[in-house]
C-alpha positions in Angstrom: 101.9 99.7 100.0 104.4 102.2 101.7 107.9 100.8 101.4 110.0 104.0 102.1 109.8 106.8 104.9 107.6 107.0 108.0 104.4 104.9 109.0 103.8 107.9 111.5 100.3 106.8 112.9 99.1 103.5 111.3 95.6 101.8 112.3 94.3 98.9 110.7 90.9 97.7 111.8 89.5 94.6 109.9 86.7 92.2 110.2 85.9 89.6 107.7 82.9 87.0 107.4 84.2 84.0 105.5 81.3 82.1 103.8 81.2 78.5 103.0 84.5 76.6 101.4 85.8 80.4 101.5 89.6 81.1 101.9 90.8 84.3 103.8 94.3 85.4 104.0 95.3 88.5 106.0 99.2 89.7 106.0 100.6 92.5 107.2 104.4 93.4 107.6 105.4 97.0 109.0 108.6 98.6 110.5 108.5 101.6 112.9 110.7 103.7 114.1 111.3 107.0 115.7 107.8 107.8 117.7 105.5 105.7 115.0 102.6 104.0 116.3 101.1 101.2 115.0 97.5 99.5 115.7 96.4 96.5 113.8 93.1 94.6 114.8 92.3 91.8 112.4 89.4 89.7 113.1 87.9 86.8 111.0 84.7 85.0 111.8 85.0 81.6 109.9 81.1 81.1 109.3 80.6 78.7 106.4 81.3 74.9 106.7 85.0 74.4 105.8 86.3 77.8 105.8 89.8 78.4 106.1 91.9 81.6 107.3 95.3 82.6 108.1 95.8 86.2 109.9 99.8 86.6 109.3 101.5 89.6 110.8 105.3 90.8 111.2 106.1 93.7 113.0 109.5 94.8 113.6 110.0 98.4 116.2 112.8 100.6 117.2 113.6 103.8 118.9 110.4 104.8 120.5 108.0 103.4 118.2 105.0 101.6 119.8 102.7 98.8 118.3 99.7 97.1 119.4 98.4 93.9 117.5 95.3 91.8 117.7 94.4 88.8 115.9 91.3 87.1 116.3 89.5 84.3 114.6 86.2 82.9 115.2 85.4 79.2 114.3 81.9 79.2 113.8 80.7 76.2 111.4 81.5 72.6 111.1 85.3 72.2 109.0 86.3 75.8 110.0 89.9 75.9 110.4 92.0 79.2 111.1 95.6 80.2 112.3 97.1 84.0 113.7 100.6 83.9 113.2 102.2 86.9 114.6 105.7 87.9 115.1 107.5 90.9 116.6 110.7 92.0 116.7 112.0 94.9 119.5 115.2 96.9 118.8 116.5 98.8 121.9 119.3 100.8 122.3 121.5 100.6 125.4 120.2 103.5 127.1 116.8 101.7 126.9 118.4 98.3 128.2 119.9 100.0 131.1 116.2 101.0 132.3 114.6 98.1 132.1 
């Protein structure tokens, strides 16, 4: 867990196979600024009966930071339930708004 400083370049790539009656929760919270680059790809394959998952991602960026977030849930079994909850906040400066 990094709670101070800059992210720099962050790459997260998870792929999980959930079995019968399993519960999976993936949570990411990242704040990027300056020229940070954030790439997050999270995938849960609900392969077991009655498996459940939550992918929860919160990203905030400012300045020239960039973020790319992909959340994938596959329901492959009876009773499988999954949810992807993603929120991004982008803070722009006045000069950036003038050129949009």
